[in-house]
C-alpha positions, 0 to 999 in steps of 0.5 A, a space after each residue: 081893365 086897360 091902364 092909361 098912360 098916366 096910370 102906367 107912369 104912376 105904377 112905374 114911379 112906385 116901382 122905381 121908388 121901391 127900388 131906390 129904397 132897396 138901393 139906399 138900404 144896400 148902400 149901408 151894407 159894407 162891400 156892396 158899393 165897393 163891388 159896383 164901383 169895381 164892376 164899373 172900373 172893370 167894364 170901363 178899363 177892360 173894354 166891357 159894356 156899361 149896360 152890363 152894370 146899369 141900365 139908367 138912373 132913377 132920379 127923384 124928380 121924375 121917379 122913372 129912369 129915362 133911356 140912357 140914349 136921351 142924354 146926348 154926349 157933348 158935341 165938339 165943333 171941330 170933330 163935327 167939321 172933320 166928320 162932315 168932310 169924311 161923311 160919305 166914306 164913314 157913313 156905315 161905320 158911324 151908324 154902327 157906332 151910334 147904335 152902340 152908344 144908344 144901346 147903353 148908358 152915356 159914358 160921360 154921365 156914368 163917369 160923373 155919377 160913379 166918380 161922385 159915388 167913389 169920392 163919397 165912398 172914400 169920405 165915408 170910409 175915413 169917417 167910419 174908420 175914425 169914428 165908427 158906424 154909430 157916430 153922427 158924422 159917420 151916419 151922415 156920410 153913409 146917408 150921403 153915400 146912399 143918396 148918390 148910390 140909390 139913383 143908379 139903376 143896376 141891371 137885374 144880375 147886379 141888383 139881385 147879386 147885391 140883394 142876395 149878399 145882404 139877405 144871405 147875412 140875415 139868413 145866417 144870422 137867423 139860422 143861429 138864432 133859431 138854433 139857440 132858441 131850439 136849445 133853450 126852448 125845446 131842449 132846456 124847456 125854457 118858456 118861449 116868452 122868457 126866451 123872447 124877452 131875455 135873448 134880444 140884445 144878448 145875441 153875442 154876449 157869451 156870459 148871457 147863459 151864465 146867469 140863466 144857469 145859476 138862476 132858480 128857474 126849472 130850466 137852469 140846470 138844462 141851460 147849464 148843460 147846453 151852455 157850450 152848444 149855445 155859446 158855439 152858436 153865439 160865436 158864429 154870430 160874433 164871426 158874422 159881425 166881424 166878417 160884415 163889419 156890422 152889429 146884429 142889430 145893424 144887419 137886421 135893420 138894413 134887411 128890414 129897410 131893404 124888405 120895405 123897399 122890395 114890398 113897395 115895388 111889389 105892391 105897385 
């Protein structure tokens, strides 16, 4: 069945909404916004193309990123007069320049957008340093940062790179959790239900196995024997927390919200 124009627009809106949610989640992962800001600085200072970083914007009022060329740059009357005087000589060169402008995002709009993100990033960084991520003010600044970051429609290479950065942290986390579960459930014969009830919240508590090893459960002795291996896995989780600046729960939450956005875009 062929889609109507209205149907196509509605699908595009749902896809864009999903992408916005992914970007909003990604913004909470340390280093992602900084990376895109550095990419923007690189292309604007080293003669690169903005289209290597972004393709447009996804604003909530329409849900669809308009072509960047629809936003014309401000016109300087004096420059127009000068151009008129040399129009015949420069017609071909001017045409080439216009094609180049229309092939990517408007640099003035991009400067405004990225400038706002950069300013909010500094405010957020200071709030996090002073109060920590769980503080209400820091959370509010993170939300404000996400609101500015999420409308930026990154090109696939940049977008997928950020998604992979966030997903990689979760994969490393899950690998250690699986290893700990295998040690407890498969090797120590701890009932799976017991593990699933007791382990959450104790992922990086190296004293967690002490109580298990000293308990009266049938698996206590085996847990004691496997304790060094379990703690080694926990230490890798601690290292991951240090590396990302996030708690285990925060890494999971960011990935959960990112996955919701991805699913919404796929279902469109």
